[in-house]
The first five atom37 places (N, CA, C, CB, O) and aatype in JSON, in Angstrom:
{
  "aatype": [12, 9, 16, 10, 7, 9, 19, 9, 12, 10, 10, 7, 7, 19, 13, 0, 9, 9, 7, 0, 9, 7, 10, 9, 1, 13, 14, 3, 19, 18, 0, 1, 15, 8, 0, 5, 16, 19, 19, 16, 19, 7, 7, 16, 4, 10, 19, 10, 9, 7, 19, 12, 9, 3, 18, 18, 5, 16, 10, 10, 10, 19, 11, 4, 19, 13, 10, 9, 9, 13, 9, 13, 10, 16, 15, 14, 0, 7, 16, 8, 0, 9, 16, 11, 0, 0, 18, 10, 15, 7, 19, 11, 14, 11, 19, 11, 11, 3, 6, 17, 11, 7],
  "atom_mask": [
    [1, 1, 1, 1, 1],
    [1, 1, 1, 1, 1],
    [1, 1, 1, 1, 1],
    [1, 1, 1, 1, 1],
    [1, 1, 1, 0, 1],
    [1, 1, 1, 1, 1],
    [1, 1, 1, 1, 1],
    [1, 1, 1, 1, 1],
    [1, 1, 1, 1, 1],
    [1, 1, 1, 1, 1],
    [1, 1, 1, 1, 1],
    [1, 1, 1, 0, 1],
    [1, 1, 1, 0, 1],
    [1, 1, 1, 1, 1],
    [1, 1, 1, 1, 1],
    [1, 1, 1, 1, 1],
    [1, 1, 1, 1, 1],
    [1, 1, 1, 1, 1],
    [1, 1, 1, 0, 1],
    [1, 1, 1, 1, 1],
    [1, 1, 1, 1, 1],
    [1, 1, 1, 0, 1],
    [1, 1, 1, 1, 1],
    [1, 1, 1, 1, 1],
    [1, 1, 1, 1, 1],
    [1, 1, 1, 1, 1],
    [1, 1, 1, 1, 1],
    [1, 1, 1, 1, 1],
    [1, 1, 1, 1, 1],
    [1, 1, 1, 1, 1],
    [1, 1, 1, 1, 1],
    [1, 1, 1, 1, 1],
    [1, 1, 1, 1, 1],
    [1, 1, 1, 1, 1],
    [1, 1, 1, 1, 1],
    [1, 1, 1, 1, 1],
    [1, 1, 1, 1, 1],
    [1, 1, 1, 1, 1],
    [1, 1, 1, 1, 1],
    [1, 1, 1, 1, 1],
    [1, 1, 1, 1, 1],
    [1, 1, 1, 0, 1],
    [1, 1, 1, 0, 1],
    [1, 1, 1, 1, 1],
    [1, 1, 1, 1, 1],
    [1, 1, 1, 1, 1],
    [1, 1, 1, 1, 1],
    [1, 1, 1, 1, 1],
    [1, 1, 1, 1, 1],
    [1, 1, 1, 0, 1],
    [1, 1, 1, 1, 1],
    [1, 1, 1, 1, 1],
    [1, 1, 1, 1, 1],
    [1, 1, 1, 1, 1],
    [1, 1, 1, 1, 1],
    [1, 1, 1, 1, 1],
    [1, 1, 1, 1, 1],
    [1, 1, 1, 1, 1],
    [1, 1, 1, 1, 1],
    [1, 1, 1, 1, 1],
    [1, 1, 1, 1, 1],
    [1, 1, 1, 1, 1],
    [1, 1, 1, 1, 1],
    [1, 1, 1, 1, 1],
    [1, 1, 1, 1, 1],
    [1, 1, 1, 1, 1],
    [1, 1, 1, 1, 1],
    [1, 1, 1, 1, 1],
    [1, 1, 1, 1, 1],
    [1, 1, 1, 1, 1],
    [1, 1, 1, 1, 1],
    [1, 1, 1, 1, 1],
    [1, 1, 1, 1, 1],
    [1, 1, 1, 1, 1],
    [1, 1, 1, 1, 1],
    [1, 1, 1, 1, 1],
    [1, 1, 1, 1, 1],
    [1, 1, 1, 0, 1],
    [1, 1, 1, 1, 1],
    [1, 1, 1, 1, 1],
    [1, 1, 1, 1, 1],
    [1, 1, 1, 1, 1],
    [1, 1, 1, 1, 1],
    [1, 1, 1, 1, 1],
    [1, 1, 1, 1, 1],
    [1, 1, 1, 1, 1],
    [1, 1, 1, 1, 1],
    [1, 1, 1, 1, 1],
    [1, 1, 1, 1, 1],
    [1, 1, 1, 0, 1],
    [1, 1, 1, 1, 1],
    [1, 1, 1, 1, 1],
    [1, 1, 1, 1, 1],
    [1, 1, 1, 1, 1],
    [1, 1, 1, 1, 1],
    [1, 1, 1, 1, 1],
    [1, 1, 1, 1, 1],
    [1, 1, 1, 1, 1],
    [1, 1, 1, 1, 1],
    [1, 1, 1, 1, 1],
    [1, 1, 1, 1, 1],
    [1, 1, 1, 0, 1]
  ],
  "atom_positions": [
    [[-6.69, -18.88, 20.23], [-6.58, -18.89, 19.23], [-6.3, -17.18, 18.23], [-7.67, -19.73, 19.09], [-7.08, -16.27, 18.5]],
    [[-5.51, -17.0, 17.47], [-6.01, -16.15, 17.05], [-6.24, -15.28, 15.72], [-5.72, -15.8, 17.67], [-5.37, -15.28, 14.84]],
    [[-7.53, -14.47, 15.58], [-8.47, -14.45, 14.2], [-7.85, -13.07, 12.98], [-10.44, -14.02, 14.84], [-6.87, -12.64, 12.36]],
    [[-8.67, -12.96, 13.15], [-8.36, -11.95, 11.81], [-8.42, -9.95, 12.27], [-9.99, -12.41, 10.4], [-7.87, -9.02, 11.68]],
    [[-9.34, -9.95, 13.58], [-9.55, -9.69, 13.82], [-8.78, -9.0, 14.71], [0.0, 0.0, 0.0], [-9.14, -7.83, 14.78]],
    [[-7.88, -9.28, 15.4], [-6.87, -9.38, 16.64], [-6.0, -9.22, 15.77], [-6.71, -10.65, 17.66], [-4.99, -8.77, 16.31]],
    [[-5.81, -9.44, 14.19], [-4.49, -9.41, 14.28], [-4.14, -8.06, 13.34], [-3.83, -10.87, 13.81], [-3.13, -7.46, 12.98]],
    [[-5.54, -7.95, 13.17], [-6.19, -5.87, 12.76], [-5.42, -5.22, 13.92], [-8.54, -5.28, 13.08], [-4.73, -4.24, 13.66]],
    [[-5.48, -5.7, 15.21], [-5.84, -4.7, 16.32], [-4.75, -4.9, 16.69], [-6.97, -4.82, 17.36], [-4.79, -4.64, 17.89]],
    [[-3.52, -5.27, 16.37], [-2.42, -6.1, 16.86], [-1.42, -4.43, 15.44], [-2.54, -8.69, 16.34], [-0.64, -3.53, 15.76]],
    [[-2.04, -4.8, 13.94], [-1.76, -4.24, 13.15], [-1.97, -1.98, 13.99], [-2.8, -5.1, 11.79], [-1.17, -1.15, 14.4]],
    [[-3.03, -2.01, 13.87], [-3.58, -1.03, 14.89], [-2.1, -0.43, 15.77], [0.0, 0.0, 0.0], [-1.24, 0.44, 15.63]],
    [[-2.35, -1.16, 16.4], [-1.32, -0.7, 17.28], [0.27, -0.6, 17.0], [0.0, 0.0, 0.0], [1.07, 0.15, 17.55]],
    [[0.43, -1.28, 16.3], [2.04, -0.97, 15.63], [1.05, 0.34, 14.68], [3.15, -2.78, 14.36], [1.04, 1.33, 15.4]],
    [[0.86, 0.41, 14.36], [0.32, 2.12, 13.61], [0.59, 2.94, 14.63], [-1.51, 2.45, 13.17], [1.16, 3.99, 14.31]],
    [[0.33, 2.74, 15.89], [-0.11, 3.3, 16.99], [1.23, 4.02, 17.13], [-0.67, 2.32, 18.16], [1.44, 5.22, 16.98]],
    [[2.26, 2.87, 17.5], [3.45, 3.26, 17.9], [5.02, 4.25, 16.73], [3.78, 1.77, 18.43], [5.84, 5.17, 16.82]],
    [[4.46, 3.05, 15.65], [5.19, 4.79, 14.85], [4.84, 5.88, 14.55], [5.6, 4.9, 13.73], [5.52, 6.84, 14.2]],
    [[2.99, 5.71, 14.76], [3.22, 7.58, 15.15], [3.33, 7.77, 16.16], [0.0, 0.0, 0.0], [3.69, 8.94, 16.1]],
    [[3.3, 7.37, 17.82], [4.04, 7.69, 18.64], [5.85, 8.62, 18.2], [4.0, 6.32, 19.28], [6.21, 9.8, 18.15]],
    [[6.55, 7.25, 17.96], [7.62, 7.65, 18.27], [8.08, 8.69, 16.41], [8.6, 6.08, 18.91], [9.24, 8.87, 16.03]],
    [[7.25, 9.01, 15.91], [7.44, 10.11, 14.58], [6.7, 11.18, 15.3], [0.0, 0.0, 0.0], [6.17, 12.08, 14.64]],
    [[6.57, 11.13, 17.25], [5.05, 12.19, 17.86], [7.11, 13.36, 18.54], [3.08, 10.81, 20.14], [7.38, 14.52, 18.85]],
    [[7.8, 12.16, 18.43], [9.17, 12.68, 19.25], [9.76, 13.24, 18.14], [10.24, 11.5, 20.05], [9.62, 14.4, 17.76]],
    [[10.56, 12.18, 17.54], [11.37, 12.61, 16.11], [11.2, 13.6, 15.43], [11.26, 11.86, 15.16], [12.09, 14.26, 14.89]],
    [[10.2, 13.77, 15.4], [9.42, 14.85, 13.96], [10.38, 16.17, 14.93], [6.74, 15.11, 13.81], [10.72, 16.09, 16.12]],
    [[10.68, 17.5, 13.83], [11.37, 18.24, 14.5], [10.14, 19.62, 14.69], [12.89, 18.46, 13.7], [10.13, 20.33, 15.7]],
    [[9.07, 19.81, 13.41], [8.39, 20.76, 14.69], [6.44, 20.13, 14.5], [8.7, 23.16, 14.19], [6.07, 18.96, 14.4]],
    [[5.45, 21.56, 14.49], [4.79, 20.84, 15.09], [3.6, 20.54, 13.22], [4.18, 21.73, 16.84], [2.61, 19.82, 13.08]],
    [[4.31, 21.45, 12.15], [3.47, 20.58, 11.02], [3.93, 19.14, 10.97], [3.66, 21.19, 9.46], [3.18, 18.23, 11.33]],
    [[5.08, 18.94, 10.54], [5.21, 17.72, 10.74], [5.16, 16.78, 12.16], [6.21, 17.66, 10.19], [5.41, 15.64, 11.76]],
    [[4.99, 16.74, 13.4], [4.42, 16.15, 14.37], [2.81, 15.99, 13.96], [4.73, 16.95, 15.63], [2.21, 14.99, 14.35]],
    [[1.97, 17.25, 12.99], [0.9, 16.91, 13.05], [0.35, 15.61, 12.74], [0.47, 17.63, 12.56], [-0.3, 14.77, 13.37]],
    [[0.94, 15.7, 11.25], [0.77, 14.57, 9.89], [1.64, 13.41, 11.09], [1.9, 15.13, 7.78], [1.8, 12.45, 10.33]],
    [[2.09, 13.11, 12.05], [1.96, 11.78, 12.82], [0.93, 11.27, 13.62], [2.82, 11.71, 13.59], [0.57, 10.1, 13.77]],
    [[0.33, 12.72, 14.32], [-0.58, 12.37, 15.11], [-1.6, 11.79, 13.91], [-1.07, 13.59, 16.1], [-2.3, 10.8, 14.12]],
    [[-1.6, 12.23, 13.16], [-3.34, 12.45, 11.77], [-3.22, 10.35, 11.6], [-2.67, 13.97, 8.95], [-4.16, 9.56, 11.49]],
    [[-1.23, 9.94, 11.69], [-1.86, 8.24, 11.47], [-2.04, 7.73, 12.21], [-1.32, 7.25, 10.94], [-2.7, 6.73, 11.94]],
    [[-1.71, 7.88, 13.56], [-1.96, 7.64, 14.99], [-3.41, 7.22, 15.21], [-1.63, 8.9, 15.83], [-3.83, 6.18, 15.7]],
    [[-4.16, 8.42, 14.68], [-5.31, 8.58, 15.05], [-5.98, 7.77, 14.32], [-5.7, 9.74, 15.04], [-6.58, 6.78, 14.74]],
    [[-5.89, 8.38, 12.43], [-7.12, 7.49, 11.37], [-6.5, 6.36, 10.93], [-7.68, 8.28, 9.88], [-7.18, 5.71, 10.15]],
    [[-4.86, 5.7, 11.31], [-4.51, 4.79, 11.33], [-5.08, 3.9, 11.5], [0.0, 0.0, 0.0], [-5.83, 3.15, 10.86]],
    [[-4.33, 4.09, 13.38], [-4.35, 3.23, 14.62], [-5.27, 3.07, 15.07], [0.0, 0.0, 0.0], [-5.17, 2.05, 15.75]],
    [[-6.31, 3.52, 15.13], [-7.55, 4.06, 16.08], [-8.29, 3.69, 15.1], [-7.76, 5.69, 16.64], [-9.11, 2.92, 15.6]],
    [[-8.55, 3.81, 13.55], [-9.44, 3.36, 13.19], [-9.27, 1.47, 12.55], [-9.81, 4.5, 12.31], [-10.33, 0.88, 12.36]],
    [[-8.34, 0.92, 12.35], [-7.51, -0.54, 11.91], [-8.07, -0.86, 13.73], [-5.12, -0.47, 11.31], [-8.57, -1.98, 13.61]],
    [[-8.17, -0.63, 14.64], [-8.38, -1.42, 15.61], [-9.76, -1.86, 16.17], [-7.74, -0.93, 16.44], [-10.18, -2.89, 16.7]],
    [[-10.41, -0.44, 15.8], [-12.36, -0.4, 15.6], [-12.61, -1.46, 14.77], [-13.19, 1.12, 14.73], [-13.36, -2.39, 15.06]],
    [[-11.7, -1.27, 13.19], [-12.31, -2.21, 12.52], [-12.61, -3.9, 12.88], [-11.65, -2.07, 11.51], [-13.58, -4.66, 12.78]],
    [[-10.9, -4.05, 13.44], [-10.6, -5.38, 13.79], [-12.09, -5.89, 15.34], [0.0, 0.0, 0.0], [-12.77, -6.92, 15.39]],
    [[-12.08, -4.64, 16.36], [-13.65, -4.94, 16.5], [-15.0, -5.48, 16.52], [-13.85, -4.74, 16.32], [-15.83, -6.08, 17.19]],
    [[-14.69, -4.79, 15.15], [-16.33, -5.46, 13.99], [-15.84, -6.55, 13.27], [-17.07, -4.22, 12.49], [-16.75, -7.21, 12.77]],
    [[-14.35, -7.1, 12.97], [-14.83, -8.43, 12.85], [-14.99, -9.45, 13.96], [-14.06, -8.96, 12.02], [-15.34, -10.63, 13.94]],
    [[-14.69, -8.79, 14.75], [-13.99, -10.14, 16.18], [-16.23, -10.0, 16.9], [-11.7, -8.83, 18.3], [-16.79, -10.91, 17.52]],
    [[-16.68, -9.09, 16.62], [-18.4, -8.5, 17.4], [-19.12, -8.2, 16.3], [-18.49, -6.9, 18.49], [-19.6, -7.07, 16.25]],
    [[-19.32, -9.02, 15.31], [-19.73, -8.81, 14.15], [-21.73, -8.88, 14.18], [-18.84, -10.01, 13.22], [-22.32, -8.45, 13.19]],
    [[-22.22, -9.22, 14.89], [-23.67, -9.4, 15.37], [-23.73, -9.15, 16.37], [-24.28, -10.47, 15.33], [-24.17, -10.07, 17.06]],
    [[-23.34, -7.74, 17.21], [-24.05, -7.13, 18.2], [-24.0, -5.17, 17.95], [-23.27, -7.76, 19.72], [-23.64, -4.35, 17.1]],
    [[-24.3, -5.21, 18.63], [-24.18, -3.32, 18.7], [-23.15, -2.62, 18.28], [-24.17, -2.7, 20.05], [-23.3, -1.54, 17.71]],
    [[-22.01, -3.16, 18.51], [-21.1, -2.57, 18.78], [-20.19, -2.81, 17.55], [-20.69, -2.9, 20.04], [-18.99, -3.05, 17.39]],
    [[-21.06, -2.67, 16.9], [-20.55, -3.65, 15.12], [-21.02, -1.57, 14.64], [-22.44, -5.95, 14.02], [-20.63, -0.84, 13.73]],
    [[-21.83, -1.39, 15.63], [-22.86, -0.33, 14.19], [-22.21, 0.95, 15.47], [-25.65, -0.65, 13.86], [-22.35, 2.04, 14.91]],
    [[-21.8, 1.1, 16.41], [-21.26, 1.96, 17.31], [-19.66, 2.48, 16.7], [-21.24, 1.13, 18.78], [-19.27, 3.65, 16.66]],
    [[-18.8, 1.09, 16.18], [-17.42, 1.12, 15.26], [-17.98, 1.54, 14.62], [-16.55, 0.11, 14.74], [-18.38, 2.54, 15.21]],
    [[-18.59, 1.54, 13.19], [-19.01, 2.3, 12.49], [-18.94, 3.52, 11.98], [-19.55, 2.22, 12.69], [-18.51, 3.99, 10.93]],
    [[-19.66, 4.11, 13.29], [-20.25, 5.51, 13.63], [-18.88, 6.24, 13.96], [-21.46, 5.53, 15.03], [-18.39, 7.16, 13.3]],
    [[-18.46, 5.79, 14.85], [-16.89, 6.0, 15.51], [-15.91, 6.31, 14.1], [-16.24, 4.28, 16.47], [-15.72, 7.44, 13.64]],
    [[-15.44, 5.29, 13.66], [-15.11, 5.66, 12.51], [-14.97, 6.34, 11.24], [-15.18, 5.35, 12.43], [-14.04, 6.61, 10.48]],
    [[-16.66, 6.6, 11.32], [-17.22, 8.05, 10.99], [-16.23, 9.22, 10.93], [-18.26, 8.46, 12.05], [-15.29, 9.57, 10.22]],
    [[-17.0, 9.69, 12.17], [-16.01, 10.06, 13.0], [-14.88, 11.32, 12.39], [-15.32, 8.69, 13.32], [-14.73, 12.48, 12.02]],
    [[-14.0, 9.35, 12.77], [-12.55, 10.08, 13.06], [-12.22, 10.1, 12.0], [-11.45, 9.52, 13.91], [-11.2, 10.68, 11.63]],
    [[-12.93, 9.55, 11.35], [-12.67, 9.9, 9.79], [-12.89, 11.9, 9.02], [-14.05, 8.7, 8.98], [-12.13, 12.67, 8.43]],
    [[-13.73, 11.94, 9.29], [-13.8, 13.86, 9.76], [-13.58, 14.55, 10.09], [-14.14, 14.51, 10.13], [-13.43, 15.62, 9.49]],
    [[-13.36, 14.27, 11.76], [-12.97, 15.15, 12.2], [-11.5, 15.53, 12.12], [-13.41, 15.05, 13.17], [-10.97, 16.61, 11.85]],
    [[-11.06, 14.53, 12.39], [-9.03, 13.85, 12.53], [-8.35, 14.95, 11.3], [-8.65, 11.36, 11.69], [-7.21, 15.4, 11.43]],
    [[-8.81, 15.14, 10.68], [-8.16, 15.76, 9.11], [-8.22, 16.75, 9.42], [-8.78, 15.64, 7.65], [-7.25, 17.49, 9.54]],
    [[-10.16, 17.25, 9.8], [-10.07, 19.09, 10.07], [-9.42, 19.73, 11.57], [-11.89, 19.76, 10.07], [-9.09, 20.85, 11.96]],
    [[-9.42, 18.69, 12.02], [-8.91, 19.54, 14.04], [-7.66, 19.6, 13.29], [0.0, 0.0, 0.0], [-7.51, 20.75, 12.88]],
    [[-6.48, 18.67, 12.85], [-5.24, 18.75, 12.43], [-4.81, 20.18, 11.19], [-5.08, 17.23, 11.85], [-3.86, 20.94, 10.96]],
    [[-5.89, 19.96, 10.78], [-5.85, 21.82, 9.44], [-5.97, 22.43, 10.62], [-7.52, 22.49, 7.9], [-4.84, 22.83, 10.87]],
    [[-6.59, 22.68, 11.38], [-7.34, 24.0, 12.01], [-5.77, 24.23, 13.54], [-9.69, 23.38, 12.84], [-5.68, 25.25, 14.22]],
    [[-5.0, 23.25, 13.65], [-4.31, 23.1, 14.52], [-2.32, 23.42, 14.06], [-4.87, 21.66, 14.97], [-1.47, 23.45, 14.95]],
    [[-1.97, 23.62, 12.35], [-2.28, 23.38, 11.67], [-1.8, 25.25, 11.05], [-3.55, 22.53, 11.89], [-0.91, 26.01, 10.66]],
    [[-2.73, 25.14, 11.26], [-2.75, 27.04, 10.52], [-3.34, 27.81, 11.43], [-3.78, 27.43, 8.96], [-3.8, 28.8, 10.87]],
    [[-3.62, 27.83, 13.01], [-3.51, 28.72, 13.82], [-2.31, 28.71, 14.24], [-4.32, 28.7, 14.67], [-2.0, 29.76, 14.81]],
    [[-1.48, 27.91, 14.18], [0.69, 27.19, 14.64], [1.59, 28.06, 13.32], [1.12, 24.41, 14.15], [2.82, 28.12, 13.24]],
    [[0.53, 28.7, 12.33], [1.14, 29.46, 10.93], [1.03, 30.05, 10.8], [1.12, 29.44, 9.95], [1.74, 30.68, 10.02]],
    [[-0.1, 30.61, 11.48], [-1.05, 32.35, 11.6], [-0.1, 32.66, 13.12], [-3.63, 32.27, 11.97], [0.19, 33.74, 13.62]],
    [[0.07, 31.93, 13.38], [0.58, 32.64, 15.4], [1.88, 32.7, 14.97], [0.41, 31.34, 17.3], [2.62, 32.45, 15.93]],
    [[2.76, 33.02, 13.54], [4.24, 32.78, 13.1], [5.56, 31.63, 14.22], [0.0, 0.0, 0.0], [6.73, 31.63, 14.6]],
    [[4.78, 31.13, 14.27], [4.96, 29.32, 14.06], [5.82, 28.8, 12.57], [3.09, 28.53, 13.89], [5.37, 28.39, 11.5]],
    [[7.41, 29.05, 13.07], [7.99, 29.1, 10.78], [8.43, 27.41, 11.67], [10.3, 30.92, 9.58], [8.92, 27.17, 12.77]],
    [[8.02, 26.66, 10.69], [8.01, 25.44, 9.86], [9.88, 25.46, 9.31], [6.6, 25.65, 8.35], [10.75, 26.13, 8.75]],
    [[9.58, 24.09, 10.05], [11.45, 24.53, 9.57], [11.89, 23.4, 8.45], [12.88, 24.29, 11.25], [11.85, 22.18, 8.35]],
    [[12.41, 24.69, 7.54], [12.21, 24.1, 5.31], [13.13, 25.16, 4.77], [10.04, 24.45, 4.14], [13.39, 26.15, 5.46]],
    [[13.57, 25.02, 3.7], [14.4, 25.72, 3.63], [13.75, 26.99, 2.53], [15.61, 24.86, 3.31], [14.21, 28.13, 2.5]],
    [[12.48, 26.44, 1.57], [11.49, 27.43, 1.1], [10.41, 27.85, 1.84], [10.97, 27.04, 0.07], [9.96, 26.75, 2.16]],
    [[9.38, 28.96, 2.53], [8.18, 28.77, 2.86], [7.47, 29.26, 1.51], [7.82, 29.48, 4.2], [7.64, 30.4, 1.06]],
    [[6.39, 27.98, 0.73], [5.99, 27.55, -0.65], [4.74, 28.35, -0.65], [5.79, 25.87, -0.92], [4.19, 28.7, -1.7]],
    [[4.1, 28.76, 1.14], [2.72, 29.65, 1.48], [2.94, 31.56, 1.01], [2.45, 29.45, 3.58], [2.12, 32.44, 0.71]],
    [[5.01, 31.52, 1.21], [4.79, 33.21, 0.73], [5.47, 33.2, -0.44], [5.44, 34.52, 1.76], [5.33, 34.05, -1.32]],
    [[6.01, 32.51, -0.48], [6.1, 32.44, -2.08], [7.53, 32.54, -2.62], [0.0, 0.0, 0.0], [7.74, 32.49, -3.83]]
  ]
}
């Protein structure tokens, strides 16, 4: 029987597949970092929320809550650090006008 938790986990898998396609198709490190964040935050957290719904009476629920909080705190910070390091090391974004240089 398909439950709400399974549907949410499948939706998280769809987010992960869309993000993986974005990693292949996007032109530079900056756009790819956006796709990576969608996979991490969107896909992984939806899968964890689905697990929380299916196993709501166990210690697994508490672990999933802590994992979601950890992902929400670290993924954007890590992505920002990676893209800033790429920019400072000279990797040029594929845009017509660089808004950082004015």
